[in-house]
N, C-alpha and C positions, 0 to 999 in steps of 0.2 A: 460269836458261835455260828451265826448264818454263814459266815465266810468260810469257817473250817468245814461246815458242812458241804458248802459248794465247791471246795477244793476236793473233798472226799469223793464227791460225785464225778469229778473231772477224772480222778485217778482211776475210779471203778470204771469209767466209760472207756479209758484208755486199755485197761488189763483186759477187760472182758470182749471188746469189740475191736479196737484198732490194732493191738498186738497179733490176735490170730490172723486178722485180715492181712496185715503186713507180712507175716510170715508166709501166708498162702500166696500173696502176690509175688514175693520173692521167688517162691519155688516155681510158680507159673511162668515168672520171667526167665529163669534159666533154662526151663524146657522150651519156651518160646525161641530163645536164642540158639539152642542147639537145633531145633527145628528148622529154623531159618536158614541156618548154612546149609543144611541138607536140601531144603527147598530150592536154595539159590543155585546149587549145583545140577539138581534136576531141571530147573527152569533153563539153564544154559544148553543142557542137551536135549531138551525138548524143542529149544529155538532152532538149533542146528539141524535136528530132524524135520522140522517144520519147513525150514527153508529149503532142503533138499526135496521134500514132498511137493512144496509149491512150484520148484523149479522143474520137476518132472511132469507135473500135471499140465502146467503152463506151456512147455514145449509141445506135449502130446497134442493139447488142443490147438496150438498155432500151426503145428503141421498138417494136422487134420483140415484146418480152414484153407490152408495154403493148397493141399493136394485137390480139395473140391473146387477151387477158384481156377486152378490150372486145368483141371478136367472140363470145367465149365466152357473155357475159353477154345479148348482144343476141339470139342464137339461142335462148337460154332466158329468154324474157321473165319468166316466172314462176318464175326461180331461187330456189332457197333460198340465201339469202346465207351460211349457215353452210358451204357446200359449199367444199371446198378447191380451189385452181386445179390445172390439170393440170401446170404448170411449177413443179419444186421451188424456182425462186429467189423464187417469189411468197411473201411472208408472208401478207398478206391484201390483199383489195379491199373498201372499205368506202364506203358513201354519206354524203353531207352533207346534213343537213336542219336548217333554221333555223340555218344557220352553226354547226353542232355536227356532230362526227363520231360516226355510229351504227356501231360496230363490227359484224362479221358475226354473233357470237353474240348480241349485244344485239338485232338485227334479227330473228333468228330466235326470239326469246323475246318478241316483241310480244304485248300482252294478246290472248288470243283471244276468239272472241265467246262470249256466256254458253252454258252448257251446256243442252241441250234439256230440256224439262219432264220427259218420260218417264224420261230417263237420271237427272236429280236425284231423282225419286220413288223409283226402286228402289234407288238409292245410299243414300237415307235410310232406307228401310225394312231395307235390310242392315245398316247401322251401328246401328239400334235393336235388331235381333235380335242382333247380334254383342256389343255392350258393355253393352246394359240387361238383355236377356233371356237372355244368354249361350246362345243356341241357334244354335250354329255351323253346323248343317245348313241352319236356316232362312235365315241370312244367306248361305250359300253359294248357295242357291236365288234369293235376291234379286239378288246380284251377278251371277249368270248372266243374269237379265232385263235387267239393267243393260247387261251385254256385248252382249247380243242386240238392244237398243235404241239402242247407241251409234252416232252419226253422224259423230262426227269422230275423227281418230286420238288425241287427247288423251283422249276419253272412253273409248275402246275400251282403252287402255293401262291407264288408271286402274282401269276395272272389272275388268280382268284381274288387276291387282296387288291389289285387294281381294279376288278370288275365290280367289287362290292362299293369301291370308292366313287366309282362313277355313277353307280346306280343311285347311290345316296346323294349325289349332286343333282342328279336327273329328277329326283323326287320319288323314286321307287324304293322308299325305306324298307318296305317288308321284303322285298326281294334282296335288297342289301343286307338286311339282318340275317337272313336265311344262308346267304353266302359266307357271312361271318361265322355262323354257327357252324357251316360245314368245316371251315377253316380250323375251327377250335380242335377238331378231331385228326387233324391232318398230320402227316408225318413228322416226328421230331428232328429228322434229318434235314429238313427245308429251312435253312437259315440264311439270313443275309450276309454282307460282306463283313459286318460287325459282330457276327456270331449269334444274333438274335433270331429267333424262330419267328416265321411269319405268323403263326398263330398267336403269339403274343400281342401283336399289332393289332389282330381281329379283336382280342378281348379288350385292348385298351380302347379301340373305337366304339365297340359295343357299350362299355361302360360310359364313355364320355357321351353317347347319345341317350343314355338313361334306358337302354333297351336290353332286355334279356338278363337282369342282375343275377338271377338264379342260376343260368347257364354259365356267366362269368364266374360265378363263386364256385361251382362244381368244377369249372376248369382249372382254377387255381388251387382248389383242393387236391387234384390229380397230380398237378405239377410238384406241390410241396410233399406229397406222400407217395408219389408215383416212382417207377422202376428206372428213371433216366437222369444222369447226371446233367444238371443245368449249367451252362456257362455263366460266368460272373455277371455278364450285362443282362441275362435273364433273370438270374436271381434277384437283382436289384430291382428290375422291372415288376417282378411278382410282389416284391415287398411294397413297391408304390401302389400297385393296384389294390392290395390288401389294405393298405392305410385309408383307402376310399370307403370302406365298409365300416360300420360301428364296432368299438373295441369288444362288446359282447358276443359279435357274431364271428369274428374272426381272430379273437385273442390266443387260442391254442396254435392256429396255424401261423400267426406271426411269430409266436415263440419258436416253433419248430423251423420256419424260415430264418430267423436270426441264428439259430444253430447251424444251419447248413451254410450260411454266408460265412460263419465263423470258420467252419470246415474249409470251405472253398480258398478263404485267405489264408489259411494256415497251410493248404496243399501248394498255394503259389509260392509262399515262403520257402516251402520244402523244395521245390523245383528250382529255385534260384540257389539254394544250399545243398544242391545235390553233389557236388564234388567232395565237399566235407563230409556228407553222409556216406558217400561211397568208401571214403578213406576210413570211416569208423567201422563200417561193416567188414572191409578187408583186413583190418588189424585185429579182428576177433579170431576166436578159435577157428582152425582150419578143419577140424574132424567133425564138426557139426554146425547146423545152420545157426546164424547170428540174427538175434533181434535187437535193434537200438532203439531206445526212447527218443522221440522227438516232440518238441513243442510243450508249452505250458510248464516250463521248468521253474517259474517263479509262482506258480498257481498251486491251490490246493486241489485243481481237478486231476484226473487221470491223465497221463500223456500218451500219445500213440506208439505203437510198436511198429517198426518199419524194418523190412528185410528185401534183399535183392536176390532174386533167382536168375540162374545163368540161362542162356538161350537154348531151349529145346525145341527144335523144328516140330510143328510150324510155327511156334510161338517165339517171338525175340526175348531178348532180356527184359525182366519184369521187374517192377517194384510195387511191392503191396503194403499197404498201410491199414493197420487193425487198432480198433479202440480196446485199450487195455482193460476199461472199466466192465467190457462184455465179455471177457476171457479170463478174467481173474478169479480164482476160486473164492468161495464165500468167506467172510471173516477178515480179509486182508484187502490192503490197497498198494498200488504200485506208483512210486514216487521217481522222479528222474533228479530230484535234488540231492546234492552230494552231502554227506555227513548225517542224513536221516535214514532210520531203519536199518535193515540188513541186506548187504549186497547180494543179488541172485547168482553171480559167478560169471564166468567166461562167455557163456552163451546169451547173456543179456547185460553187455557192458554199459556202466553207468545206470544200471536200473536197480532200484531198492524197493524193499517190501516193508510196508507198515501194518502192524498188527492190530486187530481190534482190541480195545480196551479189556483188561483183566485176562487176557489169554493166557500169559504166562505168569500168573500170579504164585507167589511162594506159598504154597499150600502145605499143611501139616500131613504126615503120612497117615495111613489108615489106622496104625496101631496106637494112635495117641489117646490116653485116658480121657474121653469126653466128658465123664462125670467130674473130674477135677476141675475143668474149665467151667462147666454149668455151676456148680458148687461155689466157685470163687466169684463167678461174676454174680450169681444171685446173692450172695453175701455181700459184696461191695455195693451192688445195686440197693440193696435192701438197707444197709446202713446209711447210703447216700439219700435214697429217698425218705426214709424217716427222719433223717437229721434236717432236709429240706423241708419237711412237713413241719417239724417243730419250728423251725426258724420262721417260716411262712406264716405259722399261726401266732408266733409271738410279735412279728412285725405288723401282721394285720390287727391285732389286739391293740398294739401300741398306736397304731394309726387311727383306729377307731376311738381309742380312749382320748387320743389328742384332739380329734374333731369334735368328740363330745364336749370335752373340756372347753375348746375354743367355743363352741355354740353356746354352751351354759354361761359362761363368761360374757359373752355378748348379749345374750338374752338377760341375765340378771341385771348387767350395766344399763340396759335399754329400760328394764323394768324399773330400777331405782332411779334412773335419770328424770323419767316422766313425773313421779309424784314430788320429787325433790325439786324439779324446776317449778311445778305449780305453786309449791309452798312458799319457794323463794319470791317469786312474782308476786303473790298476793300479800305476802308479808312486807316487802318493800313498799308495795302501794299503800298499806295501812300505815307503815313507818313515815312516808313522806307526806301523808295527809291527803292523798288525793281523793279518797272517798267523800262523797257529798252529803250522804245522810246515813242515818243509822241502819236503814235497811240493807244498803250496799256493803256497810262493814259487817253486818251480820251474815250475809252472802259469803264474804270474803272469808271470815273466820269459819264458817260452816266447811268451805272448800279446803281450809287448811286442815281443819280437824280430819276431814274425810280422807285427804290425801296421806295425812299422818297415819291414820288406821290402815289405809291401803298399803303404806309403807311397811307398817308393822306386821301386817298379814304376810307380806313377801318375805320380811326377814324371818317370820315364825317358820315359813315354809321350808326356807333354806336351812334354819337351825334344827327343826324337826326332822328333815331328811338327813341330815348330817348325823344326829342322835341315831336315827334308824339304821343308817350305814354301819355305824360303830357298835350298835346293838344297846345302846343305853337309853333308848326312848322307854318312858315309864308312864304307863296309864293308871289313873286313880278312879276307879269304879265305886258309884254310889247311886242311889235311887234318882232317876232322872226323868222328867217330863220333856217328852220331845215337842210339845205345843210350845212351852217355855224357850227351850232352846231354839226352834224355828223362829220364834218372834224375837230373840236376841239377833239372830243373823240378820233378820229383815230390817231391824232398826239400824244394824251397823252398815247395811248397804241402802238405806232409804235415799239418801242424798245421792250418790252416783246413778241410782235406778231413776229418780226423777230428773236428774241432770241429764241423762241420755234419752229420757222419754220412754222408758219401759214400765210395763204394767205387770206388777207380779200378783198373781192369784194364790192365795193360800187356802187349801182345803184340809180340814183336819176332822177325822172320824170322831164321832162321839164316843165316850168311855174309853178312849185311847189309854190303856195301861202303862204304868211305869216300868222302867226297865234298868236294869244294872249296867250303867254306862260311865264313861268320862265325859261330862257335859262340854267341857272346853274343847275335846277332841271331836265331839259330833258337831259342835258349832264349826269348828274349822273344816270338817268335811262338807257341811251344808254351804259354807262361804265359798269353798273351792268349787262346788257343783254350780252355784249361782253365778259365780264370777265367769266359770267356764261357759255357761249358758250365754251370758251377756256378751262374751266375745265373739262367740260363733253362731249368733242370731241372724247375723246377715241385715236385711232390711226390716225383719220382723221385729215386732216391739212387745211380745207377750211371753211371760214366762209363768209356768204353773209349778207350785210346790205343793205336794200331796203328803199327807202323814195319816197311815192307816196300819191296821194289824191284819195279818194275812198268814193263816196256817201256823199259829204259834209264834211269828216274827213280826217285829216291827219294821214297817218298810217307808222309806222316805224316798219320794220320787222328785225328780226335777226335769221338767220337760220344756224345750224349747221347739220353736219353728223354723230354724235357721238352716245352716249349710248341710248338717248331716253328715254320716260317714258311710264309706264303703264297707261291704262286708269283710275285705281282707285288713281293712285299717282298724276295724273293732275288735280284732283279736290283739292287737298290739297297743292299743290306746292307753293302757295302765302301766306299760313300761316306762321306766325312768328314763327321761330326756326325751321321749319319742313324742314326735309331731307329725301330724298328717302331711305328706308331701304334696298336697294340692296347691294351687297358685294363691287360691283366697287365704290358706293357712300360712304361707310364707309372709302374707302381708300384715298378719296379726302378731303383737308381741306376746312373748311367753318363755316360760322357762321348761316346760314339759315335767313339771314335778307335781302340780296340783292333783292329777287324777292318780298318780303313784301314791300320794299320801292319803288319798281317800280308800284306795284298796288297802294299804297298810292298816289304817285305822279299822275297816270292816274286818279284817283279818284278826286283829288284835282284840275284838270283841266278839270273835267267834262267829262272824258272819261272812258276807260277801258282798260284792258290788257287780251290778248287770247292766248292759247296755242294749237298747234297741233304737235301731237308726236306719236311714234311708236317705241317699243323696238328694239333697233339695228338699226333704220333708221334715228335718228336725231330728232331734235325737232325745232319748228319754234314759236317764241314769236312775237306777234303783239302788239304794243302799240299804241292805237287807240285815237285820240285827235279831238274834234270838231273844225271846222274851222269857228270862229265867226267874224263878221264885226269888224274891228279895229277902234276905235272912233279916230276923228281928233286930240284931244288934246293928245292921245297916241302917235300919229305919230310925233307930235311937240315935 
C-alpha cells in the first residue's frame, strides 16, 4: 500500500510540476533559438561598424599627433633631437639619413667640433700636474683656467668635472661637492665620446663619496621623468645609481626606468630593422597614411604604431613611433598577432583589434516578452529550490539519525560492558576459590548483585524508551507514599553510593500526603536522577534527596554539587539522546535516555520536571507531581 501511494505521489509531481515546466522550457528554448539567430546577425553588423569607427577614430588621433609633432619641430629648427615630445603617446621622432634611421639620442651625440686650443692646453697642464707631479692644487688651478676658457657646453662640463676631481684629491671636499652640484644642472648636450653626459659622472662621484644623497636622488628623478631622451649608456648608468638607494625609496623610479630601457632597446631593434619597416609602409595604401605595428608581436602588451613622413623642408624624412595603448579608443586593444581579433584595414596593415569582453553579446530584441522569462525562471528555480530543500532535509535527518544510532549503540554497549565485566570478574574469582574469607565473599556477592541491578536498570531504561517511542508504555496508578519509594531507591543504590564514597542526605517533610502514582515508575525516575547526580558530581561527594509538598504538588528534588549545566544546555537536557557537549561530559559514559524517561514519567503523571543549575555549582532537578484526591475504591 505504501509503495502504491509513493508511486502516486511521483505521478502527481510529474503531472503538476514537471510537465508544465517542461512545456514552458520548450517554448522558451524555441524563442531563444530564434532570438539568437537575429542577435548573431546584429552582432556581425555591429562588429563591422565598430571596426570602421575604431579605424576612423584611430586615424584621426594619430594624424593629429603627427601634425603637432611636425609643427613642434618646425617651430624649433635647431631643436635638440633628444628632447621628448609633449604628447605622452609619442615614443620618439627620428630622422632618416642615407636610408638609415638616426635615433634621437644618437643624433644628439654626433661628433662635436674639436676642442679649442686654449682649453686643450689648460687641460693638458692640469692632467700633468694631477697625474705626474701629484700637485693637486696646481691641477685645480689649471682646470679653473680651462673652465674659464671653455667655449662650448662640452668643454665647460668636462673642465668642471676635472676641477671637482682635483679639489677632492686636494682635500677641499666642500668645494668639490659644490662643483659636482653645479654640474648636475648642466646642459644635457655635454656628453663624452661614449655618449654619457658629464653630469652623470658628477652624480656617481657624489654618491660614492656619500655626500648630497638627496641632491643625487632629485637629479635621478629628473632624468627618469624629464623631457630629454637619454642614450642607452646613460639609462644603464641611471639604473645602476638607483640600485644604490633602498627599494622603498626608488621603487617607482626603477620601474619607470626599466620601461624606458625596454623602449630604448626596442627602438634600437627598429633602427636595425628599418629597411624591412620601410618596405611594409610603402606597400600599404598610397592614398592614405600608413601606420604599421612594431614589436611585442608575441606579447599580450600593446605594440607600437610606426609611420614614415616624407621630407618637408626644413625637416628631413621622419620616422614617428607612437604607443598604441595611449591612442586606442576605450574598450578595445590593438594586437599585432595574426589570426586574432578583427583586421583594421589597409591603413593599418598587420594590425588587429580585440574587443572588451561581452561587447558584442547576442542580446534579445526589446520586444521580447520579459514576463515569460521571469515566470519560467521563477517556476524552474522554485521547483529546484523546493526539491533541493526536501532532499537536504531528508539527507540531514538521515545523517543525524545515523549519528544518533551510532552514538546510542556505542553508549549502550559501553554501559552494558561495564557491569557485565564486573559480574564476570567477581563470579570467576568466587568460582576459582580465590576469596580468603567470608567477608570478602560477601563483598564480591554484593558487587555482583549491585552490578546486576545496574544492568537491569539500564535494560529497563532501554525497554521503557522503546515502549514510549511505540506508544505502548502503560502506567498503573495506585496510592503511593513517596518516602517508601525513595527509601527503596536509596537501598538499591546503597552499595554503589558507599563504594564511590557518596553521602546521600534524605530530607522528608512531615505529614507528606499520599498521591496517585505508579510507584515503580517514580522509583525509576528517582534512580535515574540519583544516578545522573553521581555521574556529574565531579570531585564532590554529597547528594541531597528532598521530598516535600508545595502548592498542591508533591516535589522530589535531587541536588548535587558537581559540574553544573550552562543555560543553553538546560533547555535541551531532557531531549532524547542529548548529552552536554563539554569535555567533562564526553568522558562520562551514558546513553542520554535517563532524563528523557524522567520527563516522560512526569508528563504521564500530569506533572513536570524542572532544572536549576550553574556551571561549577551543581544542579538541582525537581520532579513535580500533582497531588490528587485518591478514590475510595483505589484505597480498597
